[in-house]
Legacy VTK file of the C-alpha trace (Angstrom):
# vtk DataFile Version 3.0
C-alpha trace
ASCII
DATASET POLYDATA
POINTS 459 float
53.568 38.810 36.931
49.983 37.724 37.931
50.782 37.290 41.890
52.203 40.225 43.707
53.516 39.541 47.041
52.725 42.636 48.915
50.389 43.904 51.445
46.893 44.628 49.871
45.838 48.246 49.607
42.688 50.298 49.281
43.087 50.365 45.292
42.857 46.498 45.115
39.323 45.127 44.208
38.176 42.927 47.016
37.222 39.316 46.060
35.069 37.786 48.705
35.131 33.976 48.675
31.947 32.329 49.730
30.742 28.584 49.657
27.200 27.884 48.910
26.396 27.075 52.455
27.796 30.264 53.918
25.975 32.474 51.117
22.757 33.113 53.193
24.826 34.556 55.981
27.070 36.502 53.830
24.211 38.071 51.850
22.641 38.998 55.490
25.742 40.898 56.201
26.133 42.601 53.073
24.761 45.881 52.290
21.235 46.131 50.798
22.306 47.276 47.429
24.982 44.464 47.113
22.477 41.936 48.401
19.762 43.022 45.763
22.251 43.029 43.071
23.618 39.668 43.892
20.124 38.253 44.008
18.848 39.765 40.772
22.069 38.357 39.190
21.264 34.806 40.270
24.561 34.428 42.118
24.235 30.949 43.871
27.911 30.497 44.975
28.609 27.556 43.046
32.193 26.713 42.587
34.088 28.636 40.089
31.228 31.216 39.383
31.622 34.845 39.994
29.434 38.105 40.346
30.960 41.601 39.645
29.529 44.055 41.995
29.683 47.721 40.830
29.745 50.663 43.057
27.810 53.738 43.211
29.767 55.179 40.553
29.488 52.433 38.166
33.067 51.095 38.610
33.871 47.435 39.745
33.511 47.772 43.662
34.051 43.980 44.530
33.949 40.459 43.281
31.996 37.657 44.891
33.415 34.301 43.874
31.870 30.882 44.624
34.186 28.254 46.020
34.401 24.810 47.663
35.850 25.025 51.008
38.650 22.777 50.606
39.671 23.085 46.997
43.177 24.194 46.212
41.951 25.630 42.884
39.390 28.057 44.336
40.945 30.966 42.527
41.863 29.248 39.403
38.907 30.456 37.114
39.122 34.110 38.235
42.420 35.413 36.344
40.892 34.497 32.949
37.675 36.079 33.506
38.131 39.303 35.492
38.627 42.524 34.045
42.291 44.001 34.117
43.030 45.274 37.541
44.716 44.762 40.816
42.844 42.334 43.220
43.236 41.166 46.878
41.146 38.608 48.957
38.658 40.353 51.225
39.060 40.033 54.929
35.136 38.950 54.976
34.581 35.531 53.536
36.865 32.395 53.283
40.481 32.737 53.567
42.499 30.488 51.214
45.782 28.881 51.873
48.166 31.341 50.473
50.218 28.610 48.864
47.125 27.422 47.181
45.888 31.004 46.135
49.348 31.728 44.549
49.421 28.352 42.742
45.856 28.526 41.552
45.873 32.192 40.452
49.163 31.668 38.621
47.988 28.547 36.628
44.922 29.928 35.967
46.582 31.900 33.126
48.533 28.830 32.008
48.607 28.320 28.200
50.958 26.200 26.038
52.232 29.188 23.740
55.145 27.661 21.765
53.491 27.465 18.540
50.645 29.847 18.716
51.406 32.838 21.179
48.837 33.243 23.895
47.012 36.403 24.354
48.972 39.221 25.886
49.221 38.692 29.475
47.066 41.276 31.002
47.440 43.047 34.187
44.950 41.046 36.130
46.994 40.595 39.407
46.413 39.242 42.921
47.943 40.904 45.948
49.080 38.142 48.579
50.965 39.183 51.624
54.648 37.892 51.381
55.449 34.740 53.075
57.195 31.327 52.613
53.659 29.685 51.898
53.032 31.987 49.168
56.316 31.754 47.589
56.134 28.133 47.882
52.779 28.239 45.850
54.575 30.206 43.108
57.431 27.743 42.950
54.978 24.982 42.577
52.952 26.656 39.677
56.319 27.240 37.948
57.186 23.662 38.175
53.764 22.401 37.256
53.979 24.814 34.227
57.326 23.530 33.173
56.160 20.149 33.293
53.036 20.666 31.188
55.180 22.380 28.752
57.412 19.420 28.327
54.671 17.034 27.937
52.703 19.334 25.502
55.738 19.742 23.203
55.444 17.376 20.132
58.037 14.651 19.797
59.633 16.474 16.860
61.065 19.159 19.400
61.103 17.026 22.426
63.368 13.988 21.864
65.892 12.470 24.034
68.435 15.183 23.590
65.927 18.045 24.203
64.920 16.236 27.285
68.402 16.159 28.505
68.521 19.987 27.731
65.545 20.487 30.048
67.300 18.620 32.930
70.417 20.690 32.379
68.523 23.949 32.448
67.133 22.884 35.791
70.340 21.707 37.253
72.153 25.006 36.231
69.593 27.089 38.354
70.074 24.769 41.491
73.742 23.884 41.091
73.253 20.205 40.329
75.332 18.196 38.312
74.216 16.387 35.176
75.721 13.400 33.120
74.536 11.605 30.109
75.243 8.012 28.827
74.370 8.128 25.124
74.038 5.686 22.375
76.178 2.687 22.288
77.958 3.906 25.182
74.880 2.497 27.236
76.240 -1.177 26.357
79.842 -0.399 27.666
78.294 1.110 30.680
75.928 -1.915 31.386
72.588 -0.376 30.421
71.547 -2.820 27.626
67.723 -2.698 28.262
67.569 1.038 27.547
69.918 0.552 24.530
67.667 -2.287 23.215
64.488 -0.113 23.243
66.000 2.940 21.769
68.426 1.737 19.246
66.310 1.789 16.206
65.803 5.633 16.321
67.817 8.059 14.562
67.873 9.966 17.967
70.192 8.136 20.323
68.901 6.760 23.561
70.388 7.919 26.776
70.373 7.710 30.561
70.369 11.370 32.053
71.408 11.553 35.620
71.179 14.647 37.955
72.721 14.593 41.353
72.465 17.355 43.990
72.964 17.889 47.790
75.243 16.902 50.397
76.313 13.245 50.244
75.987 13.014 53.917
72.240 13.386 53.851
69.782 10.562 53.238
69.720 9.514 49.575
66.564 10.134 47.696
66.150 8.607 44.038
63.688 9.717 41.612
63.212 7.890 38.258
61.116 9.042 35.432
60.128 7.117 32.191
61.248 9.159 29.351
59.893 7.607 26.046
59.663 10.637 24.013
57.592 9.044 21.417
56.127 5.475 21.383
55.129 4.006 18.148
54.715 0.650 19.802
57.778 -0.627 18.125
57.349 -3.669 15.770
53.953 -4.165 17.820
52.899 -1.066 16.048
50.250 0.881 17.635
47.128 2.162 15.604
47.144 5.763 14.506
44.650 6.625 17.395
46.941 4.881 19.842
49.813 6.854 18.662
47.887 10.208 18.760
49.095 11.233 22.227
52.224 9.340 22.531
54.211 12.536 22.808
53.113 12.343 26.438
54.994 9.070 27.049
57.745 10.941 28.626
55.151 12.541 31.248
56.735 10.319 34.144
59.942 12.107 33.250
58.603 15.498 33.206
56.893 15.006 36.620
59.898 13.556 38.120
61.800 16.698 36.897
59.279 18.745 38.344
59.496 16.960 41.859
63.245 17.288 41.479
63.439 21.006 40.901
60.950 21.749 43.755
63.250 19.323 46.240
66.142 21.585 45.307
64.333 24.695 45.494
63.116 24.051 48.913
66.886 22.633 49.811
65.569 19.482 51.530
68.401 17.794 53.193
68.785 14.979 50.957
71.184 13.459 48.527
68.946 13.697 45.294
69.447 11.621 42.215
67.388 12.031 39.301
67.448 9.220 36.464
65.736 9.457 33.169
66.046 6.749 30.631
65.182 8.852 27.420
64.378 6.991 24.157
62.256 6.749 21.190
60.464 3.494 20.775
60.713 3.394 16.895
60.460 1.019 13.867
63.535 0.052 11.691
65.522 -2.623 10.538
67.552 -2.944 14.185
64.551 -2.488 16.194
64.074 -5.024 19.125
61.431 -7.881 18.345
58.712 -9.703 19.958
60.291 -12.950 21.089
63.708 -11.400 21.746
65.598 -11.864 25.208
66.945 -8.627 26.454
69.869 -8.553 29.049
69.310 -5.809 32.026
71.795 -4.253 34.302
70.548 -6.166 37.268
71.588 -9.613 35.459
68.060 -10.559 34.589
67.105 -11.743 31.296
63.907 -10.386 29.738
61.714 -12.017 27.126
59.913 -9.478 25.097
56.169 -10.610 24.893
55.233 -7.141 23.235
57.340 -4.333 22.037
54.774 -1.855 23.250
55.506 -2.423 26.723
58.789 -0.658 26.495
58.651 1.691 29.429
58.952 -1.218 32.172
62.081 -2.386 30.041
63.918 0.906 30.025
63.006 1.504 33.676
64.468 -1.703 34.872
67.812 -0.565 34.018
67.300 2.739 35.771
65.679 1.306 38.853
68.749 -1.257 39.120
71.056 1.462 38.861
69.310 3.565 41.456
69.252 0.751 43.752
72.951 0.111 43.781
73.432 3.144 46.010
71.030 2.013 48.516
68.641 5.112 48.588
66.516 5.522 51.667
63.694 6.095 49.347
63.261 5.351 45.695
60.169 6.751 43.649
59.529 6.097 39.905
56.788 7.895 38.030
55.693 6.476 34.556
52.935 6.655 31.938
53.085 2.935 32.215
49.806 1.011 31.567
46.562 1.417 29.881
45.302 -0.874 32.646
45.749 1.727 35.292
43.557 4.115 33.542
40.995 1.626 32.890
40.763 0.975 36.674
41.215 4.584 37.981
40.730 6.822 35.007
42.832 9.745 33.915
42.830 11.943 36.977
43.639 9.360 39.484
47.146 7.935 39.474
47.739 4.511 40.764
50.064 3.939 43.584
52.319 0.807 44.214
54.227 0.480 47.372
55.970 -1.974 49.360
54.939 -0.157 52.652
51.210 -0.403 52.952
51.511 2.144 55.873
53.237 4.445 53.541
50.809 4.058 50.733
47.736 4.776 52.999
49.618 7.923 54.330
50.082 8.996 50.856
46.649 8.626 49.869
45.438 10.300 52.838
47.941 13.159 51.776
46.816 13.249 48.146
43.110 13.833 49.388
44.229 16.502 51.696
46.224 18.460 48.948
43.719 18.043 46.182
46.426 15.909 44.321
45.311 12.570 44.527
46.606 9.022 43.960
45.196 5.501 44.939
46.850 2.582 46.552
46.887 -0.653 44.286
48.399 -4.101 45.379
51.703 -5.702 44.768
49.888 -8.835 44.652
52.590 -11.335 44.600
50.489 -14.418 43.446
50.212 -12.491 39.886
53.928 -12.767 39.384
53.370 -16.038 37.723
51.728 -14.304 34.891
55.162 -12.597 33.868
57.276 -15.725 34.410
58.955 -16.785 31.084
59.725 -20.366 30.004
62.852 -19.281 28.363
64.117 -16.253 30.300
63.959 -14.946 33.949
60.920 -12.925 33.299
58.655 -11.653 30.419
57.382 -7.922 29.867
53.944 -8.767 29.282
51.426 -10.713 31.317
49.982 -14.134 29.920
46.387 -12.633 30.296
44.775 -9.340 29.741
43.982 -8.953 33.478
45.711 -6.851 36.316
47.956 -5.276 33.793
48.969 -2.475 36.143
49.680 -4.908 38.910
51.727 -7.320 36.775
53.661 -4.110 35.359
54.550 -3.007 38.829
55.541 -6.508 39.796
57.776 -6.614 36.903
59.616 -3.305 38.145
59.632 -4.596 41.482
61.969 -7.473 40.491
64.734 -4.773 39.648
64.538 -2.957 42.989
66.769 -4.520 45.462
65.162 -5.883 48.546
65.075 -3.767 51.778
64.681 -0.411 49.728
61.547 1.590 50.531
60.059 1.984 46.941
57.051 3.788 45.511
55.903 3.277 41.878
53.254 5.765 40.412
51.616 4.955 37.354
50.127 8.165 35.898
48.372 9.596 32.925
50.111 13.093 32.886
47.395 14.239 30.862
43.948 16.251 31.160
41.509 15.105 28.551
39.176 17.756 29.486
39.659 21.104 30.779
39.065 22.533 34.183
40.018 25.847 36.023
43.655 26.035 36.306
44.005 22.752 34.475
43.579 23.132 30.617
43.266 19.968 28.471
46.862 18.640 27.762
49.789 17.932 29.700
49.668 17.693 33.425
51.735 17.344 36.609
50.181 14.650 38.704
51.109 13.659 42.291
53.873 16.165 42.348
52.254 18.315 45.185
51.570 15.244 47.237
55.116 13.899 46.872
56.545 17.145 47.634
54.359 17.577 50.968
55.389 14.143 52.044
58.974 14.524 51.460
58.758 17.896 53.242
57.216 16.226 56.056
59.891 13.537 55.974
62.861 15.429 55.745
62.539 19.165 56.597
62.579 18.414 60.264
65.742 16.880 60.190
LINES 1 460
459 0 1 2 3 4 5 6 7 8 9 10 11 12 13 14 15 16 17 18 19 20 21 22 23 24 25 26 27 28 29 30 31 32 33 34 35 36 37 38 39 40 41 42 43 44 45 46 47 48 49 50 51 52 53 54 55 56 57 58 59 60 61 62 63 64 65 66 67 68 69 70 71 72 73 74 75 76 77 78 79 80 81 82 83 84 85 86 87 88 89 90 91 92 93 94 95 96 97 98 99 100 101 102 103 104 105 106 107 108 109 110 111 112 113 114 115 116 117 118 119 120 121 122 123 124 125 126 127 128 129 130 131 132 133 134 135 136 137 138 139 140 141 142 143 144 145 146 147 148 149 150 151 152 153 154 155 156 157 158 159 160 161 162 163 164 165 166 167 168 169 170 171 172 173 174 175 176 177 178 179 180 181 182 183 184 185 186 187 188 189 190 191 192 193 194 195 196 197 198 199 200 201 202 203 204 205 206 207 208 209 210 211 212 213 214 215 216 217 218 219 220 221 222 223 224 225 226 227 228 229 230 231 232 233 234 235 236 237 238 239 240 241 242 243 244 245 246 247 248 249 250 251 252 253 254 255 256 257 258 259 260 261 262 263 264 265 266 267 268 269 270 271 272 273 274 275 276 277 278 279 280 281 282 283 284 285 286 287 288 289 290 291 292 293 294 295 296 297 298 299 300 301 302 303 304 305 306 307 308 309 310 311 312 313 314 315 316 317 318 319 320 321 322 323 324 325 326 327 328 329 330 331 332 333 334 335 336 337 338 339 340 341 342 343 344 345 346 347 348 349 350 351 352 353 354 355 356 357 358 359 360 361 362 363 364 365 366 367 368 369 370 371 372 373 374 375 376 377 378 379 380 381 382 383 384 385 386 387 388 389 390 391 392 393 394 395 396 397 398 399 400 401 402 403 404 405 406 407 408 409 410 411 412 413 414 415 416 417 418 419 420 421 422 423 424 425 426 427 428 429 430 431 432 433 434 435 436 437 438 439 440 441 442 443 444 445 446 447 448 449 450 451 452 453 454 455 456 457 458
């Protein structure tokens, strides 16, 4: 284990955290030999840089690490670059938040190793005093790593059934219940939109439902888009556009990560997690452009483009979640390229019926270093998704405001009066950063957990 919850000892090599602004004072207080060594090595305390300081016997005596003052990933670069050994945070220098330290150190060693075993895990360990904050950081790291693994797994080994298996594994750990509605049973149980999108695949579509908690507690519903592979359907994507479509179930992976943390922290809620899981495939029975698809809510959806399938499957799941009148409903989805064009891969788009809540979440995201950005549910744009032959169309008439019109589409399936958050995320790191290698990623999970803890833990 890379983090040990124990008191630091004299045998632990101290890591002194210092910002560039604080470096002159830190050097002035250091011993002359250490000061000369750091100056000779060119250490400037830039974030994610390190200097190994030897003792008189030539052995490693301490580590100086450059950090940014409010970065939760302060320690993330260290586990992969330090020599094997036992380390602890020095009393001198910046003191990190224990939750952030546990998370960053643990994820600093994250590798997706299913097909190519990672290098042998070494004995580079960090001692942190035992406490709830450090334990929470370890739980968060575990949930993030699990979400990354799900997104990184190729569609061959992460279809609807395998996604359901992942949900069941989490449920067993926390004593939750899981049910599935699969294949043609979706029609009998009134989930026609999920069935329409997934029926062309040899791997049956399904709705996965996890429930947990005291029925007397406030209801919290989480919905995650689970398109395990997206060809685009008959509106076929290009090969380049299909290359990363194993990650189109990233919303489901993130919703599952949030659900496991809600259960691990035993928040006083009645939790419902819903994942519509499908392949958007091409076959003779694939749904077509121009088709009109029925939905659980009773609305008829004209299919303007089969590659806008995520909002179609979410329509049934959101309508079902709304039937129980949850106090809060959150959906997470890799929904639109328009959101990426507007905000880039690292900044998920947040849509909310409550502007005050949206602003609170944006501030909380900046505070936790797990950001998201408020986008408008601009009602005037609803005309862009109105159909001449059905109630609504799944694509806009123009190429503008695509993330907004997708959110407006979803809002039509969330009953009025329910507090609702829609998060359009990328679930992927195009480039590596310390603790966040290129590949699948959990986004907004830490921010949402902090908000849910604030909202429910005090009850």
